C-alpha positions as CSV (number, residue, x, y, z in Angstrom):
1,M,104.5,108.8,100.7
2,N,106.9,109.4,97.8
3,L,104.3,111.5,96.1
4,I,103.9,113.6,99.1
5,M,107.6,114.2,99.4
6,L,107.9,115.0,95.7
7,F,105.0,117.5,96.0
8,L,106.7,119.2,98.9
9,V,110.0,119.4,97.1
10,L,108.4,120.9,94.0
11,L,106.8,123.6,96.1
12,G,110.2,125.2,96.9
13,N,112.4,126.0,99.8
14,A,109.5,126.9,102.2
15,S,108.3,123.3,102.1
16,L,111.6,121.8,103.1
17,G,110.9,122.6,106.7
18,I,107.6,120.8,106.4
19,L,109.2,117.9,104.7
20,N,111.9,117.6,107.5
21,L,109.2,117.8,110.1
22,F,107.1,115.1,108.3
23,L,110.1,112.8,108.1
24,L,111.1,113.3,111.7
25,V,107.5,112.6,113.0
26,H,107.1,109.6,110.7
27,G,110.4,108.1,112.0
28,L,109.5,108.6,115.6
29,L,105.9,107.2,115.3
30,S,107.1,104.2,113.3
31,A,109.7,103.4,116.0
32,L,107.1,103.8,118.8
33,F,104.5,101.5,117.1
34,F,107.2,98.8,116.6
35,F,108.1,99.2,120.3
36,L,104.4,98.9,121.4
37,I,103.9,95.8,119.2
38,D,107.1,94.2,120.7
39,Q,105.9,94.9,124.2
40,V,102.5,93.2,123.5
41,Q,104.4,90.2,122.2
42,K,106.7,90.0,125.2
43,V,104.0,90.3,127.8
44,Y,101.3,88.2,126.1
45,G,103.3,85.9,123.9
46,T,101.5,86.7,120.7
47,R,101.0,89.5,118.2
48,M,97.6,88.3,117.2
49,L,95.0,90.6,118.8
50,P,92.1,88.1,118.1
51,A,94.0,85.5,120.1
52,L,94.1,87.9,123.0
53,G,90.4,88.4,122.8
54,G,90.9,92.1,122.3
55,L,93.7,94.2,123.6
56,S,91.4,96.6,125.6
57,L,90.4,93.8,128.0
58,F,94.0,93.2,129.1
59,A,95.6,96.6,128.7
60,P,93.1,99.4,128.3
61,L,95.8,102.1,128.5
62,L,97.9,100.5,125.9
63,S,94.9,100.0,123.5
64,G,94.1,103.7,124.0
65,L,97.6,104.7,123.0
66,L,97.4,102.5,119.9
């Protein structure tokens, strides 16, 4: 990720908008994935998907989002 940011900065001012967008989307998606993992742990008591026997059996919508 650092190499991507360095490349975008070296391209010039036009790439700063792309860099800001990338960082914003990266932050939002990271937070959403941590939230989804936390919800799986709260509902099923484990984060280990093999222990659940597969997430799509218990929560097909959630597994589709992941």
